[in-house]
C-alpha positions as a Markdown table, in Angstrom:
| # | Residue | x | y | z |
|---|---|---|---|---|
| 1 | Unk | -126.6 | 104.7 | 174.8 |
| 2 | Unk | -128.7 | 107.5 | 173.5 |
| 3 | Unk | -127.7 | 111.2 | 173.9 |
| 4 | Unk | -130.9 | 113.2 | 173.9 |
| 5 | Unk | -131.1 | 116.7 | 172.5 |
| 6 | Unk | -132.2 | 118.9 | 169.6 |
| 7 | Unk | -130.1 | 117.9 | 166.6 |
| 8 | Unk | -130.2 | 121.4 | 165.1 |
| 9 | Unk | -129.3 | 123.1 | 168.3 |
| 10 | Unk | -126.0 | 121.4 | 169.1 |
| 11 | Unk | -123.8 | 123.1 | 171.6 |
| 12 | Unk | -126.6 | 124.3 | 173.8 |
| 13 | Unk | -127.1 | 123.1 | 177.4 |
| 14 | Unk | -130.4 | 121.5 | 176.4 |
| 15 | Unk | -128.5 | 119.2 | 174.0 |
| 16 | Unk | -125.8 | 118.2 | 176.5 |
| 17 | Unk | -126.8 | 114.5 | 176.0 |
| 18 | Unk | -125.3 | 114.7 | 172.5 |
| 19 | Unk | -122.2 | 116.4 | 173.8 |
| 20 | Unk | -121.7 | 113.6 | 176.3 |
| 21 | Unk | -122.0 | 111.0 | 173.5 |
| 22 | Unk | -119.4 | 112.9 | 171.4 |
| 23 | Unk | -117.0 | 112.8 | 174.4 |
| 24 | Unk | -117.8 | 109.1 | 175.0 |
| 25 | Unk | -117.1 | 108.2 | 171.4 |
| 26 | Unk | -113.8 | 110.1 | 171.5 |
| 27 | Unk | -112.8 | 108.2 | 174.7 |
| 28 | Unk | -113.7 | 104.9 | 173.1 |
| 29 | Unk | -111.7 | 105.8 | 170.0 |
| 30 | Unk | -114.8 | 105.7 | 167.7 |
| 31 | Unk | -115.3 | 109.4 | 167.2 |
| 32 | Unk | -114.5 | 109.0 | 163.5 |
| 33 | Unk | -117.1 | 106.2 | 163.2 |
| 34 | Unk | -120.3 | 108.2 | 163.4 |
| 35 | Unk | -122.6 | 107.5 | 160.5 |
| 36 | Unk | -126.0 | 108.7 | 159.6 |
| 37 | Unk | -128.5 | 105.9 | 159.9 |
| 38 | Unk | -131.7 | 106.7 | 157.9 |
| 39 | Unk | -133.6 | 103.8 | 159.4 |
| 40 | Unk | -133.6 | 105.2 | 162.9 |
| 41 | Unk | -133.0 | 108.9 | 161.9 |
| 42 | Unk | -129.9 | 109.2 | 164.0 |
| 43 | Unk | -126.2 | 109.3 | 164.0 |
| 44 | Unk | -124.8 | 106.0 | 165.1 |
| 45 | Unk | -121.4 | 104.7 | 166.2 |
| 46 | Unk | -120.5 | 101.2 | 167.4 |
| 47 | Unk | -118.1 | 100.7 | 170.2 |
| 48 | Unk | -116.8 | 98.1 | 172.7 |
| 49 | Unk | -116.1 | 98.9 | 176.3 |
| 50 | Unk | -115.2 | 96.3 | 179.0 |
| 51 | Unk | -116.4 | 93.5 | 176.8 |
| 52 | Unk | -119.7 | 95.1 | 176.0 |
| 53 | Unk | -120.9 | 96.0 | 172.5 |
| 54 | Unk | -122.3 | 99.5 | 172.6 |
| 55 | Unk | -124.6 | 101.3 | 170.1 |
| 56 | Unk | -124.1 | 105.1 | 170.5 |
| 57 | Unk | -127.0 | 107.1 | 169.2 |
| 58 | Unk | -127.7 | 110.8 | 168.6 |
| 59 | Unk | -131.2 | 111.3 | 167.3 |
| 60 | Unk | -131.6 | 113.6 | 164.3 |
| 61 | Unk | -134.9 | 114.9 | 165.5 |
| 62 | Unk | -136.2 | 117.5 | 167.9 |
| 63 | Unk | -136.1 | 116.6 | 171.6 |
| 64 | Unk | -139.8 | 115.8 | 171.8 |
| 65 | Unk | -139.4 | 113.2 | 169.0 |
| 66 | Unk | -136.1 | 111.6 | 170.2 |
| 67 | Unk | -138.1 | 108.5 | 171.3 |
| 68 | Unk | -138.9 | 107.6 | 167.8 |
| 69 | Unk | -135.2 | 107.3 | 166.9 |
| 70 | Unk | -134.5 | 105.4 | 170.2 |
| 71 | Unk | -137.4 | 103.0 | 169.6 |
| 72 | Unk | -136.3 | 102.3 | 166.0 |
| 73 | Unk | -132.7 | 101.6 | 167.1 |
| 74 | Unk | -134.0 | 99.3 | 169.8 |
| 75 | Unk | -135.9 | 97.3 | 167.2 |
| 76 | Unk | -133.0 | 97.3 | 164.7 |
| 77 | Unk | -130.4 | 96.2 | 167.3 |
| 78 | Unk | -132.8 | 93.9 | 169.3 |
| 79 | Unk | -132.6 | 95.9 | 172.5 |
| 80 | Unk | -135.0 | 95.9 | 175.4 |
| 81 | Unk | -135.8 | 99.1 | 177.3 |
| 82 | Unk | -133.7 | 97.9 | 180.2 |
| 83 | Unk | -130.7 | 97.7 | 177.9 |
| 84 | Unk | -131.0 | 101.4 | 177.0 |
| 85 | Unk | -129.2 | 104.2 | 178.7 |
| 86 | Unk | -130.5 | 107.7 | 178.1 |
| 87 | Unk | -128.2 | 110.7 | 178.6 |
| 88 | Unk | -130.1 | 114.0 | 179.0 |
| 89 | Unk | -130.1 | 117.4 | 180.6 |
| 90 | Unk | -131.7 | 118.1 | 184.0 |
| 91 | Unk | -132.7 | 121.7 | 184.8 |
| 92 | Unk | -133.1 | 120.8 | 188.5 |
| 93 | Unk | -129.4 | 119.8 | 188.9 |
| 94 | Unk | -126.6 | 122.3 | 189.3 |
| 95 | Unk | -124.4 | 122.8 | 186.2 |
| 96 | Unk | -122.1 | 119.8 | 185.8 |
| 97 | Unk | -123.7 | 117.6 | 188.5 |
| 98 | Unk | -124.7 | 114.1 | 187.4 |
| 99 | Unk | -127.0 | 111.5 | 188.7 |
| 100 | Unk | -128.1 | 108.0 | 187.5 |
| 101 | Unk | -131.8 | 107.2 | 187.7 |
| 102 | Unk | -133.3 | 103.8 | 187.1 |
| 103 | Unk | -136.7 | 103.9 | 185.5 |
| 104 | Unk | -139.5 | 106.1 | 186.8 |
| 105 | Unk | -141.3 | 109.0 | 185.3 |
| 106 | Unk | -140.1 | 111.6 | 182.8 |
| 107 | Unk | -140.2 | 114.3 | 185.4 |
| 108 | Unk | -141.3 | 116.8 | 182.8 |
| 109 | Unk | -138.5 | 116.1 | 180.3 |
| 110 | Unk | -139.9 | 116.0 | 176.8 |
| 111 | Unk | -137.2 | 113.8 | 175.4 |
| 112 | Unk | -137.5 | 111.2 | 178.2 |
| 113 | Unk | -141.3 | 111.4 | 177.8 |
| 114 | Unk | -141.0 | 110.7 | 174.1 |
| 115 | Unk | -138.7 | 107.6 | 174.8 |
| 116 | Unk | -141.2 | 106.2 | 177.4 |
| 117 | Unk | -144.0 | 106.6 | 174.9 |
| 118 | Unk | -142.2 | 105.2 | 171.9 |
| 119 | Unk | -140.8 | 102.2 | 173.9 |
| 120 | Unk | -144.0 | 101.6 | 175.9 |
| 121 | Unk | -141.8 | 101.4 | 179.0 |
| 122 | Unk | -140.0 | 103.5 | 181.6 |
| 123 | Unk | -137.3 | 100.9 | 182.4 |
| 124 | Unk | -134.5 | 102.8 | 180.8 |
| 125 | Unk | -131.5 | 103.8 | 182.9 |
| 126 | Unk | -130.9 | 107.6 | 182.7 |
| 127 | Unk | -127.8 | 109.6 | 183.2 |
| 128 | Unk | -129.1 | 113.1 | 184.2 |
| 129 | Unk | -126.6 | 115.9 | 183.5 |
| 130 | Unk | -127.2 | 119.1 | 185.4 |
| 131 | Unk | -127.5 | 122.2 | 183.3 |
| 132 | Unk | -128.9 | 124.5 | 186.1 |
| 133 | Unk | -131.7 | 127.0 | 185.6 |
| 134 | Unk | -130.9 | 130.2 | 183.6 |
């Protein structure tokens, strides 16, 4: 599960994917388990939920390069694109509204575009979190 965003701009709506991952880590009782992983240039935490082993990932790159971290983690943890969930902001959804999207285009989102390019696939599941338009 990768929370897309701009690492240096945490707390902004554009980095809501990382905030969702922080909350997920807290709910799974692994919030203290984040560690910097230099191989994939991301903060990583391991968790278990409903019998599934999860890799929680917050890239330490700007949004348009998040895919490099996601692709590196996929290689390290032997994950296929269809095993990956991307959590990211969506300007076209009202603030707080969410939607799940299976595959498809990036719809103009630079972080998703970066992931599609780095993984050579668009098969990732996406949790789109509405941030509204300013």
